[in-house]
PASEBA-1860 file (N, C-alpha, C; in nm, 3 decimals):
! residues 300
1> MRITLNDC> 9.726/8.334/4.867/9.687/8.462/4.925/9.792/8.567/4.892 ~ 9.746/8.687/4.855/9.838/8.797/4.827/9.775/8.927/4.870 ~ 9.842/9.001/4.958/9.795/9.133/4.998/9.904/9.235/4.968 ~ 9.862/9.352/4.920/9.957/9.449/4.868/9.926/9.588/4.917 ~ 10.032/9.664/4.949/10.020/9.805/4.984/10.047/9.888/4.859 ~ 9.939/9.941/4.801/9.955/10.017/4.677/9.821/10.077/4.638 ~ 9.823/10.166/4.541/9.700/10.216/4.482/9.633/10.103/4.405 ~ 9.502/10.085/4.422/9.436/9.969/4.362/9.437/9.974/4.209
9> LTELQAME> 9.429/10.092/4.149/9.429/10.099/4.003/9.561/10.048/3.947 ~ 9.671/10.086/4.009/9.803/10.039/3.965/9.812/9.887/3.976 ~ 9.767/9.832/4.088/9.773/9.687/4.109/9.681/9.612/4.014 ~ 9.561/9.663/3.995/9.466/9.597/3.906/9.517/9.593/3.763 ~ 9.580/9.700/3.719/9.632/9.705/3.582/9.742/9.603/3.559 ~ 9.808/9.560/3.666/9.916/9.462/3.655/9.866/9.318/3.664 ~ 9.739/9.298/3.697/9.684/9.164/3.711/9.639/9.107/3.577 ~ 9.638/8.975/3.567/9.593/8.909/3.445/9.441/8.920/3.432
17> ENSVDSIV> 9.393/8.930/3.310/9.249/8.933/3.290/9.188/8.796/3.317 ~ 9.061/8.793/3.353/8.988/8.669/3.380/9.060/8.582/3.485 ~ 9.111/8.646/3.591/9.195/8.571/3.686/9.134/8.557/3.826 ~ 9.023/8.627/3.855/8.961/8.613/3.987/8.815/8.572/3.972 ~ 8.764/8.506/4.076/8.628/8.450/4.069/8.521/8.546/4.119 ~ 8.556/8.632/4.213/8.457/8.725/4.268/8.528/8.846/4.326 ~ 8.451/8.954/4.342/8.500/9.074/4.410/8.399/9.110/4.519 ~ 8.447/9.117/4.642/8.365/9.157/4.756/8.439/9.269/4.826
25> TDPPYGLS> 8.379/9.388/4.830/8.456/9.503/4.878/8.368/9.607/4.946 ~ 8.430/9.687/5.030/8.366/9.797/5.102/8.446/9.923/5.071 ~ 8.424/9.984/4.954/8.509/10.094/4.908/8.472/10.228/4.970 ~ 8.548/10.332/4.940/8.509/10.466/4.986/8.371/10.505/4.934 ~ 8.295/10.575/5.018/8.157/10.610/4.984/8.143/10.752/4.929 ~ 8.252/10.828/4.930/8.243/10.965/4.881/8.174/11.059/4.977 ~ 8.191/11.037/5.107/8.125/11.119/5.209/8.223/11.200/5.293 ~ 8.355/11.182/5.267/8.458/11.239/5.355/8.432/11.197/5.499
33> FMNKQWDY> 8.409/11.067/5.518/8.373/11.012/5.648/8.478/11.047/5.753 ~ 8.435/11.110/5.862/8.525/11.150/5.971/8.643/11.232/5.918 ~ 8.617/11.307/5.809/8.718/11.391/5.745/8.838/11.310/5.692 ~ 8.812/11.182/5.657/8.919/11.098/5.603/8.938/11.129/5.454 ~ 9.063/11.155/5.415/9.093/11.188/5.277/9.060/11.074/5.182 ~ 9.078/10.948/5.229/9.055/10.834/5.141/8.908/10.818/5.103 ~ 8.819/10.887/5.173/8.676/10.874/5.147/8.620/10.995/5.072 ~ 8.704/11.063/4.996/8.658/11.186/4.932/8.569/11.160/4.811
41> DVPSVEIW> 8.573/11.039/4.752/8.492/11.012/4.634/8.468/10.862/4.622 ~ 8.365/10.825/4.545/8.344/10.683/4.514/8.446/10.640/4.409 ~ 8.475/10.509/4.398/8.570/10.463/4.296/8.527/10.503/4.155 ~ 8.626/10.532/4.073/8.601/10.581/3.937/8.560/10.468/3.843 ~ 8.504/10.506/3.730/8.471/10.409/3.625/8.596/10.333/3.582 ~ 8.709/10.404/3.576/8.835/10.340/3.535/8.873/10.224/3.627 ~ 8.854/10.244/3.758/8.884/10.137/3.854/8.791/10.018/3.833 ~ 8.662/10.048/3.817/8.566/9.939/3.799/8.588/9.866/3.666
49> KECLRVLK> 8.638/9.936/3.563/8.671/9.869/3.437/8.783/9.768/3.456 ~ 8.881/9.802/3.540/8.988/9.707/3.568/8.937/9.590/3.651 ~ 8.844/9.617/3.743/8.781/9.507/3.818/8.708/9.413/3.723 ~ 8.638/9.471/3.626/8.567/9.390/3.526/8.664/9.305/3.446 ~ 8.775/9.363/3.409/8.874/9.293/3.326/8.933/9.171/3.397 ~ 8.964/9.186/3.527/9.029/9.075/3.598/8.931/8.968/3.643 ~ 8.801/9.000/3.647/8.700/8.899/3.681/8.685/8.798/3.567 ~ 8.660/8.674/3.603/8.626/8.573/3.503/8.487/8.604/3.444
57> PGGHLLSF> 8.460/8.561/3.321/8.326/8.581/3.265/8.218/8.528/3.361 ~ 8.115/8.607/3.381/8.009/8.568/3.473/8.040/8.593/3.619 ~ 8.161/8.644/3.649/8.198/8.670/3.787/8.114/8.782/3.848 ~ 8.084/8.770/3.976/8.001/8.868/4.045/8.085/8.967/4.126 ~ 8.031/9.087/4.139/8.085/9.193/4.224/7.982/9.231/4.328 ~ 8.025/9.240/4.454/7.942/9.295/4.562/8.016/9.414/4.621 ~ 7.957/9.532/4.613/8.020/9.652/4.665/7.925/9.727/4.757 ~ 7.967/9.747/4.881/7.891/9.829/4.974/7.888/9.974/4.926
65> ASSRTYHR> 7.787/10.047/4.970/7.774/10.189/4.937/7.697/10.256/5.050 ~ 7.686/10.387/5.043/7.605/10.460/5.140/7.469/10.491/5.079 ~ 7.372/10.520/5.164/7.239/10.553/5.113/7.242/10.682/5.031 ~ 7.331/10.775/5.065/7.338/10.904/4.996/7.407/10.896/4.860 ~ 7.507/10.809/4.849/7.586/10.806/4.724/7.577/10.673/4.650 ~ 7.477/10.590/4.686/7.461/10.461/4.619/7.446/10.480/4.468 ~ 7.370/10.582/4.427/7.345/10.603/4.285/7.475/10.626/4.208 ~ 7.568/10.700/4.268/7.696/10.726/4.202/7.779/10.598/4.193
73> MAINIEDA> 7.776/10.517/4.299/7.850/10.391/4.299/7.794/10.298/4.192 ~ 7.663/10.282/4.189/7.599/10.190/4.094/7.618/10.236/3.950 ~ 7.606/10.365/3.926/7.621/10.417/3.790/7.764/10.396/3.740 ~ 7.864/10.422/3.825/8.002/10.399/3.783/8.029/10.253/3.752 ~ 7.973/10.164/3.833/7.990/10.020/3.810/7.923/9.980/3.679 ~ 7.803/10.030/3.657/7.732/9.998/3.533/7.802/10.057/3.411 ~ 7.850/10.180/3.423/7.921/10.244/3.311/8.051/10.173/3.277 ~ 8.106/10.100/3.374/8.228/10.024/3.349/8.202/9.898/3.267
81> GFEIRDQI> 8.076/9.858/3.254/8.042/9.741/3.175/7.976/9.629/3.250 ~ 7.958/9.645/3.381/7.889/9.543/3.460/7.738/9.548/3.435 ~ 7.674/9.434/3.456/7.528/9.427/3.458/7.483/9.432/3.603 ~ 7.402/9.530/3.639/7.350/9.537/3.775/7.243/9.429/3.792 ~ 7.265/9.339/3.886/7.176/9.225/3.905/7.076/9.245/4.019 ~ 7.116/9.319/4.122/7.027/9.336/4.237/7.088/9.440/4.330 ~ 7.012/9.476/4.431/7.061/9.558/4.541/7.031/9.482/4.670 ~ 7.136/9.451/4.745/7.120/9.385/4.875/7.121/9.493/4.982
89> MWVYGSGF> 7.031/9.484/5.079/7.019/9.586/5.182/7.069/9.531/5.316 ~ 7.172/9.594/5.371/7.225/9.559/5.503/7.163/9.655/5.604 ~ 7.074/9.601/5.689/6.998/9.682/5.783/7.054/9.661/5.924 ~ 7.082/9.770/5.993/7.140/9.761/6.127/7.071/9.856/6.223 ~ 7.089/9.832/6.351/7.018/9.911/6.451/7.106/10.006/6.530 ~ 7.236/10.011/6.498/7.329/10.085/6.584/7.371/10.221/6.529 ~ 7.311/10.267/6.420/7.350/10.395/6.364/7.304/10.512/6.450 ~ 7.368/10.629/6.431/7.325/10.748/6.503/7.322/10.866/6.405
97> PKSHNLKG> 7.226/10.957/6.424/7.211/11.068/6.328/7.318/11.174/6.346 ~ 7.367/11.226/6.234/7.459/11.341/6.237/7.377/11.463/6.195 ~ 7.296/11.507/6.286/7.198/11.612/6.257/7.239/11.745/6.320 ~ 7.217/11.851/6.247/7.230/11.986/6.304/7.093/12.024/6.360 ~ 7.081/12.022/6.491/6.953/12.046/6.556/6.932/12.195/6.582 ~ 6.816/12.244/6.543/6.787/12.386/6.557/6.737/12.419/6.697 ~ 6.744/12.545/6.731/6.700/12.591/6.864/6.597/12.703/6.849 ~ 6.550/12.748/6.963/6.456/12.859/6.963/6.322/12.821/6.905
105> EYTGWGTA> 6.273/12.902/6.815/6.142/12.881/6.753/6.132/12.747/6.682 ~ 6.247/12.695/6.632/6.246/12.570/6.555/6.308/12.454/6.633 ~ 6.302/12.460/6.764/6.347/12.347/6.846/6.267/12.222/6.807 ~ 6.337/12.111/6.791/6.272/11.988/6.748/6.293/11.959/6.600 ~ 6.345/12.059/6.528/6.379/12.039/6.386/6.527/12.006/6.375 ~ 6.563/11.927/6.272/6.702/11.890/6.249/6.729/11.876/6.101 ~ 6.841/11.813/6.068/6.883/11.806/5.927/6.913/11.666/5.877 ~ 6.897/11.561/5.960/6.935/11.427/5.915/6.852/11.320/5.984
113> LKPAHEPI> 6.831/11.210/5.915/6.767/11.092/5.971/6.872/11.001/6.033 ~ 6.828/10.913/6.120/6.916/10.812/6.177/6.951/10.709/6.070 ~ 7.080/10.687/6.042/7.117/10.586/5.941/7.089/10.445/5.993 ~ 7.027/10.363/5.910/6.993/10.227/5.954/7.014/10.123/5.845 ~ 7.073/10.163/5.732/7.099/10.063/5.629/7.215/10.107/5.539 ~ 7.280/10.008/5.478/7.378/10.033/5.373/7.342/9.942/5.255 ~ 7.324/9.999/5.137/7.295/9.917/5.020/7.423/9.855/4.964 ~ 7.408/9.740/4.902/7.520/9.670/4.839/7.486/9.649/4.692
121> VMARKSLE> 7.571/9.699/4.605/7.553/9.677/4.462/7.589/9.533/4.429 ~ 7.498/9.463/4.364/7.526/9.327/4.317/7.530/9.331/4.164 ~ 7.648/9.307/4.107/7.666/9.319/3.962/7.740/9.196/3.909 ~ 7.733/9.178/3.778/7.794/9.059/3.717/7.860/9.096/3.584 ~ 7.974/9.034/3.559/8.040/9.046/3.429/7.962/8.964/3.326 ~ 7.966/9.005/3.201/7.892/8.936/3.096/7.929/8.788/3.088 ~ 7.829/8.707/3.058/7.848/8.562/3.042/7.907/8.531/2.906 ~ 7.968/8.416/2.896/8.004/8.360/2.767/7.910/8.243/2.741
129> GTVAENVL> 7.813/8.264/2.654/7.711/8.162/2.630/7.602/8.170/2.734 ~ 7.542/8.057/2.764/7.436/8.051/2.865/7.497/8.047/3.004 ~ 7.411/8.062/3.105/7.459/8.053/3.243/7.523/7.916/3.266 ~ 7.455/7.810/3.223/7.507/7.674/3.243/7.642/7.656/3.175 ~ 7.654/7.705/3.051/7.780/7.692/2.978/7.892/7.770/3.047 ~ 7.859/7.889/3.097/7.959/7.972/3.164/8.006/7.907/3.295 ~ 7.911/7.852/3.371/7.946/7.786/3.497/8.034/7.665/3.472 ~ 8.002/7.588/3.371/8.082/7.469/3.340/8.224/7.506/3.297
137> EYGTGAIN> 8.238/7.619/3.227/8.369/7.660/3.176/8.453/7.730/3.283 ~ 8.391/7.819/3.361/8.467/7.904/3.453/8.432/7.886/3.601 ~ 8.320/7.822/3.630/8.276/7.809/3.769/8.202/7.930/3.820 ~ 8.187/8.032/3.736/8.121/8.157/3.773/7.997/8.179/3.687 ~ 7.912/8.273/3.731/7.794/8.307/3.654/7.664/8.289/3.731 ~ 7.665/8.202/3.831/7.547/8.177/3.914/7.581/8.211/4.059 ~ 7.479/8.215/4.144/7.500/8.237/4.287/7.467/8.108/4.363 ~ 7.535/8.090/4.474/7.525/7.965/4.549/7.408/7.973/4.647
145> IDASRISY> 7.290/7.935/4.599/7.168/7.945/4.680/7.175/7.854/4.802 ~ 7.210/7.728/4.782/7.207/7.633/4.894/7.306/7.669/5.004 ~ 7.420/7.728/4.967/7.518/7.767/5.069/7.475/7.891/5.145 ~ 7.369/7.955/5.097/7.326/8.083/5.155/7.185/8.078/5.211 ~ 7.127/7.960/5.220/6.990/7.949/5.272/6.981/7.993/5.417 ~ 6.862/8.039/5.455/6.838/8.088/5.591/6.793/7.972/5.678 ~ 6.868/7.943/5.782/6.839/7.829/5.868/6.703/7.842/5.935 ~ 6.635/7.728/5.953/6.506/7.729/6.022/6.522/7.744/6.174
153> NGEIPNIG> 6.643/7.721/6.225/6.670/7.736/6.369/6.569/7.660/6.456 ~ 6.547/7.535/6.421/6.458/7.450/6.500/6.313/7.457/6.459 ~ 6.276/7.555/6.379/6.139/7.566/6.331/6.110/7.454/6.231 ~ 5.992/7.396/6.236/5.954/7.288/6.144/5.897/7.351/6.017 ~ 5.965/7.333/5.902/5.914/7.393/5.778/5.785/7.326/5.732 ~ 5.706/7.399/5.658/5.580/7.349/5.608/5.604/7.267/5.481 ~ 5.655/7.147/5.498/5.688/7.060/5.385/5.560/7.016/5.315 ~ 5.553/7.042/5.186/5.439/6.995/5.108/5.316/7.083/5.119
161> GRAKHGRG> 5.327/7.199/5.185/5.212/7.288/5.199/5.188/7.370/5.073 ~ 5.079/7.442/5.075/5.049/7.530/4.962/5.087/7.673/4.997 ~ 5.129/7.746/4.897/5.169/7.884/4.920/5.050/7.968/4.962 ~ 5.073/8.059/5.058/4.966/8.145/5.105/4.966/8.279/5.032 ~ 5.064/8.298/4.943/5.073/8.423/4.869/5.034/8.399/4.724 ~ 5.036/8.503/4.644/4.999/8.491/4.504/5.119/8.494/4.413 ~ 5.095/8.472/4.286/5.201/8.479/4.186/5.163/8.587/4.085 ~ 5.255/8.677/4.055/5.225/8.788/3.967/5.194/8.742/3.826
169> DGYGFKPL> 5.094/8.805/3.762/5.061/8.774/3.624/5.089/8.892/3.533 ~ 5.159/8.993/3.585/5.191/9.110/3.507/5.102/9.228/3.538 ~ 4.981/9.203/3.584/4.888/9.311/3.614/4.840/9.306/3.759 ~ 4.824/9.188/3.810/4.778/9.173/3.948/4.835/9.045/4.005 ~ 4.756/8.977/4.086/4.800/8.851/4.143/4.690/8.747/4.130 ~ 4.731/8.626/4.112/4.636/8.517/4.106/4.680/8.406/4.200 ~ 4.591/8.324/4.248/4.628/8.219/4.342/4.731/8.124/4.282 ~ 4.824/8.079/4.365/4.923/7.982/4.323/4.873/7.844/4.362
177> EDKIEANV> 4.833/7.764/4.263/4.771/7.635/4.290/4.872/7.522/4.305 ~ 4.995/7.544/4.251/5.094/7.438/4.256/5.133/7.406/4.400 ~ 5.163/7.282/4.424/5.206/7.238/4.555/5.350/7.286/4.580 ~ 5.373/7.349/4.693/5.505/7.404/4.726/5.569/7.316/4.833 ~ 5.692/7.274/4.808/5.765/7.196/4.906/5.881/7.278/4.960 ~ 5.885/7.295/5.091/5.994/7.369/5.153/6.123/7.289/5.145 ~ 6.233/7.358/5.123/6.364/7.294/5.121/6.408/7.268/5.265 ~ 6.445/7.144/5.294/6.480/7.108/5.431/6.607/7.178/5.479
185> NGRWPANI> 6.685/7.233/5.385/6.811/7.297/5.422/6.795/7.445/5.461 ~ 6.675/7.498/5.444/6.653/7.637/5.483/6.578/7.716/5.378 ~ 6.548/7.840/5.414/6.473/7.928/5.324/6.563/7.988/5.216 ~ 6.501/8.027/5.107/6.573/8.092/4.997/6.631/8.225/5.047 ~ 6.757/8.254/5.017/6.817/8.379/5.062/6.749/8.502/5.002 ~ 6.737/8.606/5.081/6.670/8.730/5.039/6.772/8.840/5.013 ~ 6.726/8.951/4.955/6.816/9.062/4.930/6.810/9.167/5.041 ~ 6.768/9.125/5.159/6.774/9.207/5.279/6.839/9.125/5.390
193> MFDEEAAK> 6.929/9.188/5.467/6.994/9.123/5.580/6.990/9.218/5.699 ~ 6.978/9.162/5.820/6.968/9.241/5.942/7.082/9.208/6.037 ~ 7.126/9.307/6.114/7.211/9.272/6.227/7.120/9.231/6.343 ~ 7.179/9.181/6.452/7.099/9.125/6.561/7.010/9.231/6.627 ~ 7.061/9.352/6.641/6.982/9.456/6.706/6.862/9.495/6.621 ~ 6.884/9.510/6.489/6.773/9.545/6.400/6.669/9.434/6.397 ~ 6.715/9.308/6.402/6.622/9.195/6.401/6.534/9.195/6.526 ~ 6.593/9.228/6.641/6.515/9.233/6.764/6.409/9.343/6.757
201> ILDKQSEN> 6.446/9.457/6.700/6.351/9.568/6.685/6.236/9.526/6.594 ~ 6.270/9.458/6.485/6.168/9.411/6.391/6.073/9.313/6.457 ~ 6.127/9.220/6.533/6.045/9.115/6.593/5.953/9.168/6.704 ~ 5.988/9.282/6.764/5.900/9.342/6.863/5.771/9.392/6.800 ~ 5.778/9.422/6.671/5.662/9.476/6.600/5.591/9.372/6.514 ~ 5.640/9.248/6.517/5.584/9.146/6.426/5.596/9.008/6.489 ~ 5.553/8.909/6.416/5.559/8.770/6.464/5.687/8.704/6.414 ~ 5.797/8.745/6.475/5.927/8.684/6.445/5.958/8.686/6.294
209> VSRFFYIP> 5.931/8.798/6.230/5.954/8.810/6.086/6.101/8.798/6.049 ~ 6.191/8.830/6.140/6.334/8.826/6.108/6.382/8.686/6.071 ~ 6.304/8.583/6.101/6.345/8.446/6.068/6.358/8.423/5.918 ~ 6.300/8.512/5.838/6.306/8.497/5.694/6.434/8.555/5.634 ~ 6.518/8.616/5.718/6.634/8.687/5.667/6.762/8.644/5.737 ~ 6.875/8.664/5.669/7.004/8.629/5.727/7.043/8.732/5.833 ~ 7.090/8.682/5.947/7.133/8.768/6.058/7.271/8.720/6.103 ~ 7.379/8.787/6.062/7.513/8.744/6.105/7.531/8.766/6.254
217> KANKKERG> 7.589/8.668/6.319/7.614/8.677/6.463/7.744/8.753/6.486 ~ 7.737/8.865/6.554/7.853/8.951/6.573/7.955/8.887/6.665 ~ 8.081/8.910/6.635/8.192/8.864/6.717/8.247/8.984/6.794 ~ 8.237/8.982/6.926/8.276/9.097/7.008/8.425/9.126/7.002 ~ 8.505/9.029/6.955/8.650/9.048/6.950/8.697/9.109/6.818 ~ 8.605/9.136/6.727/8.646/9.178/6.593/8.717/9.312/6.590 ~ 8.691/9.398/6.687/8.760/9.526/6.690/8.885/9.521/6.777 ~ 8.926/9.402/6.813/9.050/9.386/6.888/9.171/9.386/6.797
225> DGNIHPTV> 9.285/9.355/6.853/9.411/9.344/6.779/9.444/9.473/6.704 ~ 9.413/9.588/6.764/9.449/9.715/6.704/9.367/9.756/6.585 ~ 9.251/9.695/6.565/9.168/9.729/6.449/9.093/9.859/6.477 ~ 9.142/9.968/6.417/9.083/10.100/6.442/9.010/10.153/6.319 ~ 8.991/10.070/6.216/8.924/10.119/6.096/8.781/10.159/6.130 ~ 8.736/10.279/6.086/8.606/10.330/6.130/8.485/10.266/6.065 ~ 8.503/10.191/5.955/8.386/10.137/5.885/8.391/9.984/5.875 ~ 8.455/9.919/5.971/8.470/9.773/5.964/8.335/9.703/5.968
233> KPIALMEY> 8.319/9.596/5.888/8.197/9.517/5.881/8.214/9.388/5.961 ~ 8.103/9.325/6.004/8.113/9.197/6.074/8.172/9.088/5.985 ~ 8.259/9.006/6.042/8.320/8.898/5.965/8.214/8.802/5.912 ~ 8.114/8.770/5.995/8.010/8.677/5.953/7.934/8.729/5.831 ~ 7.914/8.859/5.824/7.847/8.919/5.708/7.930/8.900/5.582 ~ 8.060/8.925/5.592/8.147/8.911/5.475/8.160/8.764/5.433 ~ 8.159/8.673/5.531/8.161/8.530/5.499/8.039/8.492/5.415 ~ 7.924/8.540/5.457/7.800/8.509/5.387/7.803/8.560/5.244
241> LIKLITPE> 7.849/8.683/5.225/7.853/8.742/5.092/7.951/8.670/5.001 ~ 8.065/8.632/5.057/8.165/8.558/4.977/8.109/8.424/4.931 ~ 8.046/8.351/5.023/7.990/8.220/4.987/7.878/8.231/4.884 ~ 7.806/8.342/4.887/7.694/8.362/4.795/7.740/8.365/4.650 ~ 7.856/8.425/4.622/7.894/8.449/4.482/8.023/8.383/4.437 ~ 8.092/8.311/4.526/8.224/8.257/4.492/8.223/8.105/4.482 ~ 8.273/8.047/4.372/8.281/7.901/4.364/8.377/7.845/4.468 ~ 8.360/7.721/4.502/8.441/7.656/4.604/8.590/7.674/4.577
249> KGIVLDPF> 8.663/7.720/4.680/8.807/7.744/4.673/8.845/7.848/4.568 ~ 8.750/7.932/4.530/8.777/8.036/4.431/8.859/8.151/4.488 ~ 8.898/8.242/4.399/8.979/8.358/4.437/8.889/8.479/4.458 ~ 8.895/8.537/4.578/8.819/8.656/4.613/8.912/8.777/4.608 ~ 8.871/8.881/4.540/8.948/9.004/4.532/8.880/9.115/4.610 ~ 8.958/9.189/4.690/8.909/9.310/4.756/9.007/9.423/4.725 ~ 8.972/9.510/4.629/9.064/9.619/4.592/9.069/9.734/4.692 ~ 8.979/9.732/4.791/8.976/9.833/4.897/8.976/9.759/5.030
257> MGSGTTGI> 9.087/9.698/5.065/9.094/9.597/5.171/9.068/9.653/5.310 ~ 9.101/9.780/5.334/9.082/9.835/5.468/9.157/9.755/5.572 ~ 9.089/9.717/5.679/9.154/9.642/5.787/9.147/9.491/5.768 ~ 9.104/9.446/5.650/9.120/9.306/5.613/9.006/9.212/5.647 ~ 8.887/9.263/5.676/8.777/9.176/5.716/8.737/9.079/5.605 ~ 8.735/9.126/5.480/8.703/9.036/5.369/8.807/8.925/5.359 ~ 8.934/8.960/5.378/9.041/8.860/5.373/9.029/8.755/5.481 ~ 8.994/8.797/5.603/8.974/8.704/5.713/8.860/8.608/5.679
265> AAVGNDFD> 8.750/8.664/5.627/8.635/8.581/5.591/8.670/8.483/5.480 ~ 8.753/8.525/5.386/8.790/8.439/5.274/8.880/8.324/5.319 ~ 8.994/8.356/5.380/9.089/8.251/5.417/9.032/8.162/5.526 ~ 8.942/8.214/5.607/8.880/8.134/5.711/8.781/8.032/5.659 ~ 8.747/8.042/5.530/8.652/7.949/5.468/8.710/7.883/5.343 ~ 8.844/7.872/5.339/8.916/7.799/5.233/8.902/7.860/5.094 ~ 8.885/7.994/5.089/8.894/8.065/4.962/9.032/8.129/4.952 ~ 9.081/8.145/4.831/9.204/8.222/4.811/9.167/8.370/4.814
273> FIGIEREK> 9.266/8.456/4.842/9.234/8.598/4.860/9.344/8.686/4.804 ~ 9.299/8.793/4.736/9.388/8.899/4.690/9.334/9.030/4.747 ~ 9.415/9.100/4.824/9.373/9.224/4.886/9.467/9.338/4.851 ~ 9.412/9.456/4.829/9.490/9.575/4.796/9.446/9.688/4.889 ~ 9.542/9.757/4.949/9.511/9.869/5.038/9.614/9.980/5.020 ~ 9.566/10.102/5.005/9.653/10.218/4.979/9.707/10.282/5.106 ~ 9.628/10.274/5.216/9.668/10.340/5.340/9.754/10.247/5.425 ~ 9.877/10.290/5.454/9.974/10.204/5.524/9.924/10.161/5.661
281> EYYKIAKA> 9.858/10.251/5.731/9.808/10.221/5.866/9.712/10.103/5.864 ~ 9.617/10.104/5.769/9.519/9.997/5.761/9.579/9.870/5.701 ~ 9.675/9.886/5.610/9.743/9.770/5.551/9.812/9.687/5.659 ~ 9.879/9.754/5.752/9.948/9.681/5.859/9.849/9.604/5.945 ~ 9.736/9.668/5.975/9.633/9.600/6.055/9.580/9.479/5.980 ~ 9.548/9.498/5.851/9.494/9.389/5.770/9.593/9.273/5.760 ~ 9.718/9.304/5.739/9.821/9.201/5.726/9.829/9.115/5.852 ~ 9.827/9.182/5.968/9.835/9.108/6.095/9.710/9.024/6.119
289> RIKSESLK> 9.593/9.080/6.090/9.467/9.008/6.114/9.454/8.886/6.021 ~ 9.486/8.904/5.895/9.473/8.793/5.799/9.578/8.686/5.826 ~ 9.698/8.728/5.862/9.803/8.631/5.896/9.761/8.547/6.015 ~ 9.701/8.611/6.115/9.653/8.539/6.234/9.548/8.436/6.196 ~ 9.455/8.473/6.108/9.351/8.380/6.064/9.410/8.265/5.985 ~ 9.510/8.295/5.901/9.575/8.189/5.822/9.645/8.088/5.912 ~ 9.710/8.137/6.018/9.779/8.047/6.110/9.679/7.959/6.184 ~ 9.565/8.017/6.222/9.462/7.937/6.289/9.413/7.825/6.198
297> RKFF> 9.394/7.856/6.071/9.346/7.755/5.975/9.452/7.647/5.956 ~ 9.578/7.686/5.960/9.688/7.591/5.938/9.704/7.493/6.053 ~ 9.690/7.541/6.175/9.720/7.460/6.292/9.596/7.403/6.359 ~ 9.478/7.454/6.325/9.358/7.404/6.392/9.257/7.352/6.291
END
């Protein structure tokens, strides 16, 4: 484990190429969030090029973004040389609108919607050879489906049943006649995830549809220990994302470490971790939180 107080571009340039297995990060969104100077812009193409360089061939990157500036984040990542593989949607129920509400004749009009999701860019460094060849050589290139399956939570899967949906033929849909066997370990992971509040809202309008998606269980103590970072993510969410793209005991890099949630999730699940943070205030918080998690793993 290594955490550093420095500008991430400087630190990345000093790292060896092909030296980390995955990157999981929550970088600045370019919104000047709460008038914070560190959030004045999305990371540059130059930074993402260094991230690409230090990743092993086939290594994956997961980067959070905002709904307003996702396009800028994704374009910079793609222009750096990454292949955009997917967009994962983190849906939550606790957002509040920052709307300028009008009065008088236009009472009831405003300027903003209630935020309820954050997109995550899922990208990959180029493979060397086939996926299988790359995985055998570096351990990277594929995603860990079985480690990320959605638990049935006591529900009995339809083992050996037939699919009730169709299969695309390029123009429409045709019946799927093949026999489908459910995996006893859980459902295939989706590119949408809900927090508990959003899942409850969804289930009020449907027949427990949230069971098809990952729902991290929030830890009420996560904002303790002096953690004042305004955009902290749930530890369980970061654990899930790390396991999805990182080989066993692999090295996870977070060039925008913030208060250290990615680091806690990594060391708490026997992954190695490299974290970089430019703001001294958040670096101190991250250092204390990750050290505490490391001690728990050592003694318990």
